[in-house]
C-alpha positions in Angstrom: -67.8 -1.1 177.8 -69.0 -0.5 174.2 -66.2 -2.6 172.6 -66.6 -5.7 174.7 -67.3 -7.8 171.6 -64.0 -6.8 169.9 -62.0 -7.3 173.2 -63.7 -10.5 174.4 -66.4 -12.1 172.3 -64.8 -12.3 168.9 -61.3 -13.3 170.1 -62.9 -16.2 172.0 -65.0 -17.1 169.0 -61.8 -17.1 166.8 -60.1 -19.5 169.2 -63.1 -21.7 169.3 -63.4 -21.9 165.5 -59.7 -22.6 165.1 -59.9 -25.4 167.8 -62.9 -27.0 166.2 -61.4 -26.9 162.7 -58.2 -28.4 164.0 -60.2 -31.3 165.4 -61.9 -31.6 162.1 -58.6 -31.8 160.3 -57.5 -34.6 162.7 -60.6 -36.5 161.7 -59.6 -35.9 158.1 -56.4 -37.8 158.9 -54.0 -34.9 159.1 -51.8 -36.2 161.9 -48.1 -35.8 161.0 -45.8 -32.9 161.6 -45.2 -32.1 157.9 -48.9 -32.0 157.1 -49.6 -29.7 160.1 -46.6 -27.6 159.1 -48.2 -26.9 155.8 -51.5 -26.0 157.3 -50.0 -23.6 159.8 -47.7 -22.1 157.2 -50.8 -21.5 155.0 -52.8 -20.1 157.8 -50.1 -17.6 158.9 -49.4 -16.5 155.4 -53.1 -15.6 154.8 -53.4 -14.2 158.3 -50.8 -11.6 157.5 -52.4 -10.8 154.1 -55.9 -10.8 155.6 -55.0 -8.1 158.0 -54.1 -5.9 155.1 -57.2 -6.8 153.1 -59.4 -6.2 156.2 -57.8 -2.8 156.5 -59.3 -2.1 153.0 -55.8 -1.8 151.5 -57.5 -2.6 148.2 -58.4 1.1 148.3 -57.6 2.8 151.6 -55.7 2.4 154.8 -56.2 4.6 157.8 -55.6 8.1 156.4 -53.5 9.3 153.5 -52.9 12.3 151.4 -54.6 10.8 148.4 -57.1 12.2 145.9 -59.7 9.4 146.1 -61.8 11.1 143.4 -59.1 10.2 140.8 -60.2 6.9 139.3 -56.6 6.2 138.2 -55.5 6.4 141.8 -58.2 4.0 142.9 -56.9 1.5 140.3 -53.2 2.1 141.2 -53.7 1.4 144.9 -55.8 -1.8 144.4 -54.0 -5.0 145.4 -56.8 -6.9 143.6 -55.8 -5.2 140.3 -52.2 -6.3 140.5 -53.2 -9.8 141.7 -55.3 -10.1 138.5 -52.2 -9.4 136.5 -49.9 -11.8 138.3 -52.2 -14.9 138.8 -51.7 -16.4 135.4 -47.8 -15.8 135.3 -47.6 -17.3 138.8 -49.4 -20.5 137.8 -47.5 -20.9 134.6 -44.1 -20.1 136.0 -44.5 -22.4 139.0 -45.6 -25.2 136.7 -42.3 -24.9 134.8 -40.1 -24.4 137.9 -41.5 -25.3 141.3 -44.3 -24.1 143.5 -42.1 -22.8 146.2 -40.6 -20.2 143.8 -43.7 -18.1 144.0 -44.1 -18.8 147.7 -40.6 -17.3 148.3 -41.4 -14.4 146.0 -44.6 -13.8 147.9 -42.8 -13.8 151.3 -40.2 -11.3 150.1 -42.9 -9.1 148.5 -44.9 -9.0 151.8 -41.8 -8.3 153.9 -40.6 -5.5 151.5 -44.2 -4.1 151.5 -44.3 -4.0 155.3 -40.9 -2.3 155.5 -42.0 0.3 152.9 -45.3 0.8 154.8 -43.4 1.3 158.1 -40.8 3.6 156.6 -43.1 6.0 154.7 -46.6 5.7 156.1 -49.7 7.5 154.6 -48.0 8.5 151.3 -49.5 8.0 147.9 -46.4 6.3 146.5 -46.3 4.0 149.5 -49.9 2.9 148.8 -49.1 2.1 145.2 -45.9 0.2 145.9 -47.5 -1.8 148.7 -50.5 -2.6 146.6 -48.2 -4.0 143.9 -46.2 -6.1 146.4 -49.2 -7.4 148.2 -50.8 -8.2 144.8 -47.9 -10.5 144.0 -48.5 -12.3 147.3 -52.2 -12.7 146.7 -51.4 -14.2 143.3 -50.1 -17.3 145.2 -53.6 -18.3 146.2 -54.3 -21.1 143.8 -50.7 -22.4 144.0 -51.2 -23.4 147.7 -54.0 -25.7 146.6 -52.0 -27.2 143.7 -49.0 -27.7 146.0 -51.0 -29.5 148.7 -52.8 -31.7 146.1 -49.5 -32.7 144.5 -47.3 -33.2 147.7 -49.9 -34.8 150.0 -52.4 -36.4 147.6 -50.4 -37.0 144.4 -52.9 -34.9 142.4 -55.6 -37.4 143.3 -58.3 -35.4 145.1 -59.0 -31.8 144.1 -62.3 -31.7 146.0 -60.7 -32.9 149.2 -57.8 -30.4 148.8 -60.3 -27.5 148.5 -62.4 -28.8 151.3 -59.4 -28.9 153.6 -57.7 -25.6 152.6 -60.5 -23.3 151.7 -61.7 -23.0 155.3 -58.1 -22.4 156.4 -58.1 -19.2 154.3 -61.5 -18.1 155.5 -60.5 -18.7 159.2 -57.4 -16.6 158.5 -59.6 -13.8 157.1 -61.8 -14.0 160.2 -58.8 -14.1 162.6 -57.2 -11.2 160.8 -60.3 -9.0 161.1 -60.8 -9.9 164.8 -57.1 -9.4 165.6 -57.2 -6.0 163.9 -60.3 -4.9 165.8 -58.8 -6.2 169.1 -55.6 -4.2 168.5 -57.6 -1.1 167.6 -59.8 -1.5 170.7 -56.8 -1.7 173.0 -54.5 0.9 171.5 -57.1 3.4 170.4 -54.3 5.4 168.8 -54.0 5.5 165.0 -50.3 5.8 164.8 -49.7 3.0 167.4 -52.3 0.9 165.5 -50.4 1.4 162.3 -47.0 0.2 163.6 -48.4 -2.5 165.7 -50.5 -4.1 163.0 -47.6 -4.1 160.5 -45.3 -5.5 163.1 -47.7 -8.4 163.7 -47.9 -8.9 160.0 -44.1 -9.1 159.8 -44.0 -11.7 162.6 -46.6 -13.9 161.0 -44.9 -13.7 157.7 -41.4 -14.6 159.0 -42.8 -17.6 160.9 -44.7 -18.8 157.9 -41.6 -18.4 155.7 -39.6 -20.5 158.2 -42.1 -23.3 157.9 -41.8 -23.2 154.1 -38.5 -25.1 154.4 -40.4 -28.1 155.6 -42.2 -28.3 152.3 -40.7 -30.9 150.0 -42.1 -30.8 146.5 -42.4 -33.8 144.3 -41.7 -32.8 140.7 -43.0 -36.1 139.3 -46.5 -35.2 140.5 -46.5 -31.6 139.4 -48.5 -30.6 136.3 -50.7 -32.8 134.1 -51.1 -36.5 134.2 -49.1 -38.6 131.8 -50.6 -39.7 128.4 -51.4 -43.2 129.6 -53.4 -41.9 132.6 -55.2 -39.2 130.5 -56.5 -41.9 128.2 -58.7 -43.1 131.0 -60.2 -39.6 131.7 -62.6 -37.3 129.9 -60.9 -35.1 127.3 -59.8 -31.6 128.2 -61.7 -28.8 126.4 -61.4 -25.0 126.7 -65.1 -24.9 126.3 -65.5 -26.7 129.6 -63.1 -24.3 131.3 -64.9 -21.4 129.6 -68.2 -22.6 131.1 -66.6 -22.7 134.6 -65.2 -19.2 134.1 -68.6 -17.8 133.0 -70.1 -19.2 136.2 -67.2 -17.7 138.2 -67.6 -14.2 136.7 -71.3 -13.9 137.6 -70.9 -15.6 140.9 -68.0 -13.2 141.8 -70.1 -10.2 140.9 -73.0 -11.5 143.0 -70.7 -12.1 145.9 -69.4 -8.5 145.9 -72.8 -6.8 145.5 -74.6 -9.1 148.0 -72.3 -8.4 150.9 -70.1 -5.5 149.7 -70.0 -1.8 150.3 -73.6 -1.0 149.1 -75.0 -3.8 151.3 -73.0 -2.6 154.3 -74.2 1.0 153.8 -77.8 -0.3 153.5 -77.5 -2.4 156.7 -75.8 0.5 158.6 -78.4 3.0 157.4 -81.3 0.7 158.2 -80.0 0.0 161.6 -79.4 3.7 162.3 -83.0 4.5 161.2 -84.4 1.7 163.4 -82.3 2.4 166.5 -80.3 5.6 166.2 -77.4 3.9 167.9 -73.9 4.1 166.3 -72.5 1.4 168.6 -75.2 -1.0 167.5 -74.4 -0.1 163.9 -70.8 -1.0 164.4 -71.7 -4.3 166.1 -74.1 -5.3 163.3 -71.5 -4.5 160.6 -68.9 -6.6 162.4 -71.4 -9.4 163.1 -72.6 -9.6 159.4 -69.0 -10.1 158.3 -68.5 -12.8 161.0 -71.6 -14.7 159.9 -70.5 -14.4 156.2 -67.2 -16.1 157.1 -68.6 -18.7 159.5 -71.1 -19.9 156.8 -68.2 -20.3 154.3 -66.1 -22.3 156.8 -69.1 -24.7 157.3 -69.7 -25.0 153.5 -66.0 -25.6 152.8 -65.7 -28.3 155.4 -68.8 -30.1 153.9 -67.6 -29.9 150.3 -66.0 -33.4 150.1 -67.8 -35.5 152.7 -71.3 -34.2 152.0 -71.6 -32.2 148.7 -69.5 -34.4 146.4 -70.0 -37.8 148.0 -73.7 -37.5 149.1 -75.5 -34.8 147.2 -73.8 -34.7 143.8 -72.7 -31.5 142.1 -75.9 -30.6 140.3 -78.1 -31.1 143.3 -75.7 -29.1 145.5 -75.5 -26.2 143.2 -79.2 -26.1 142.7 -79.6 -26.0 146.5 -77.0 -23.2 146.7 -78.7 -21.1 144.1 -82.0 -21.6 145.8 -80.6 -20.3 149.1 -79.3 -17.3 147.2 -82.8 -16.5 145.9 -84.2 -16.7 149.4 -81.5 -14.4 150.6 -82.2 -11.7 147.9 -85.9 -11.8 148.5 -85.3 -11.5 152.3 -83.0 -8.5 152.0 -85.1 -6.8 149.3 -88.5 -7.0 151.0 -87.8 -6.8 154.7 -86.5 -3.8 156.7 -85.5 -5.8 159.8 -81.7 -5.6 160.3 -81.7 -8.8 162.4 -83.2 -10.8 159.5 -80.5 -9.5 157.2 -77.9 -10.8 159.6 -79.5 -14.3 159.5 -79.6 -13.9 155.7 -75.8 -13.6 155.6 -75.6 -17.2 156.8 -77.6 -18.2 153.7 -75.5 -15.9 151.5 -72.1 -17.1 152.7 -73.1 -20.8 152.6 -74.6 -20.5 149.1 -71.5 -18.7 147.7 -69.0 -21.1 149.3 -70.8 -24.2 147.9 -70.8 -22.8 144.4 -67.3 -21.4 144.5 -65.6 -24.4 146.0 -67.2 -26.7 143.4 -66.2 -24.7 140.4 -62.7 -24.1 141.9 -62.3 -27.8 142.4 -63.3 -28.4 138.8 -60.8 -25.9 137.7 -58.0 -27.8 139.5 -59.3 -31.1 138.0 -59.0 -29.7 134.5 -55.7 -28.1 135.3 -54.2 -31.6 135.5 -55.7 -32.7 132.2 -53.6 -30.4 130.0 -49.9 -29.6 130.1 -48.5 -26.1 130.7 -51.8 -24.3 130.5 -52.5 -22.3 133.7 -56.2 -23.2 134.1 -56.2 -22.3 137.8 -54.3 -19.2 137.1 -57.1 -18.0 134.7 -59.7 -18.9 137.3 -58.0 -17.0 140.1 -57.2 -14.0 137.8 -60.9 -13.7 136.9 -61.9 -14.1 140.5 -59.6 -11.2 141.5 -60.8 -9.2 138.5 -64.5 -9.4 139.6 -63.5 -8.4 143.1 -61.6 -5.4 141.7 -64.2 -4.3 139.3 -67.1 -4.5 141.7 -65.3 -2.7 144.5 -64.0 0.0 142.1 -67.5 0.7 140.8 -68.9 1.0 144.3 -66.1 3.2 145.6 -65.9 5.3 142.5 -69.6 6.2 142.6 -69.3 7.3 146.2 -65.9 9.0 146.2 -66.7 11.0 143.0 -70.1 12.0 144.6 -72.2 10.9 141.7 -75.9 10.3 141.7 -77.3 9.6 145.2 -73.9 10.4 146.7 -73.9 14.0 145.5 -72.3 16.2 148.3 -72.3 13.1 150.6 -69.1 11.8 152.2 -69.2 8.2 153.2 -66.8 6.7 155.8 -66.7 3.1 154.7 -65.4 1.9 158.1 -68.7 3.2 159.5 -71.0 3.9 156.6 -73.7 5.8 158.3 -74.9 9.0 156.6 -76.6 11.3 159.1 -77.0 14.1 156.7 -80.7 14.9 156.1 -80.0 15.6 152.4 -79.1 11.9 151.8 -82.1 10.3 150.1 -82.1 6.9 151.9 -85.3 5.7 150.3 -83.9 6.2 146.8 -80.7 4.4 147.8 -82.7 1.6 149.3 -84.6 1.3 146.0 -81.3 1.3 144.1 -79.9 -1.6 146.2 -83.2 -3.5 145.8 -82.8 -3.1 142.0 -79.2 -4.4 142.2 -80.3 -7.4 144.3 -83.2 -8.1 141.9 -80.6 -8.1 139.1 -78.5 -10.5 141.1 -81.6 -12.7 141.6 -82.3 -12.7 137.9 -78.7 -13.6 137.2 -79.0 -16.4 139.7 -82.0 -17.8 137.9 -80.1 -17.8 134.6 -77.1 -19.4 136.3 -79.4 -22.1 137.7 -80.5 -22.9 134.1 -77.0 -22.7 132.7 -75.6 -25.0 135.4 -78.5 -27.5 135.1 -77.9 -27.8 131.4 -74.1 -27.9 131.4 -72.8 -29.2 134.7 -72.6 -32.8 133.4 -70.3 -31.6 130.6 -68.3 -29.2 132.8 -67.6 -31.7 135.6 -66.5 -34.7 133.6 -66.4 -37.9 135.6 -67.3 -36.0 138.8 -70.9 -35.5 137.8 -71.7 -38.9 139.2 -71.4 -39.3 143.0 -70.0 -42.7 142.4 -66.9 -41.1 140.8 -66.0 -38.8 143.7 -62.6 -40.6 143.8 -62.1 -40.9 140.1 -58.6 -39.3 140.0 -57.7 -41.5 142.9 -58.6 -44.6 140.9 -56.8 -43.2 137.9 -53.6 -43.0 140.0 -54.1 -46.3 141.7 -52.3 -48.1 138.9 -49.2 -45.9 139.2 -48.8 -45.3 143.0 -48.2 -48.2 145.3 -48.5 -48.2 149.0 -44.8 -48.7 149.3 -44.2 -45.4 147.5 -46.2 -43.3 150.0 -43.8 -41.1 151.9 -44.1 -41.5 155.7 -45.2 -38.3 157.4 -46.2 -36.6 154.2 -48.7 -38.6 152.1 -52.3 -38.6 153.2 -52.4 -42.3 152.3 -55.9 -42.8 153.8 -57.3 -40.6 151.0 -55.2 -42.1 148.1 -56.4 -45.7 148.6 -58.6 -46.6 145.5 -61.2 -48.3 147.7 -61.7 -45.3 150.0 
């Protein structure tokens, strides 16, 4: 049975990871129904979206009558492109109204998108409409973090919020991919796959929407701290936010090129050259994605208890950048596919450490200025880097430019068996890209080393890991903690 991993191994691995992370959340003092309701709601929401993203709905889904050589069409059917547009309005509007407004809009967008996809499959206009609707839903990403921090932690712990929720999103991505492969392995019929997958998405979305009614927002703790509290904190500066966004831009590009389409093609081609086994190529492509996600889950869980409280931000980011350098050297100068798989653990861990730190800092500064969508700008730029990198990679191949002249690549199984494909030149091209990534990493190390104290405010020092908690200690009394909602263990100033 060639697909035993999709039918048995990865479903069991998914269940194991979910179980272990649930136990981790219990240790983090998530014990009440309302807290678990939020986590499950968040998980199901991203599980539904992750299925679409894992279907490559950013650019393609199954088959369709679309001219992929048209760059305008590649842009129009990209959910990341629309998410880039909607992230800032989403953050700004929900700051004025309430967070649930965009949640509801996201749920309705997903449901309408699913109905459209089921009603008119494989049509160009369907792709564009669905990409737009799913882009609206993706734009809720940072709002989930803000909402959790405001409802359950009274804005007091951005790093803990990211440490708890970031792995939930990654586990949803992993679960969505494994569920998709499980369905495709059982059905083995493209039409049946299509309707079954979207039906499952609809079920997950409806359940998540039902749980949304358990979420009770607290308007008093939404948005920036009051003037009295802000006097105790470092001053907000757009230069600080700009520095964080500079790091994000380059980290986002490195993320996409270090494990994106070109890397997958290189891994697939190298595995094919070494073993001439398409089934093994499929398994390695699947495994490299699993390892990438598992490493991020581990890094996200360690963000608050280890990275912030024990290592410190500068040390943690230096370690992460060093791991990236090792990864780039490993992939560039070895031709052993198994070593590349191990390298994905380094790649995923390094990226997640850096990303969760700068995202947490974006949330910190979001509460230091009124009615300015700092997290919206952060998430918009993150989506933009994803879109641009994927567009470049797909555009080069689909328009048959350069090395891809007269070569058709199936990105679901990117193995080119045509003898006219110059693999050695492609390998050299990828090595050059990775060396550029390495050079950027070295520059980022220098930039972070010189600026992280300024960018991170009070959180540069490990002793200030609970700074916002101590800022709020004078305004929140234990008697004000809402039973069954507040994570009071993490709000105590002496924690």
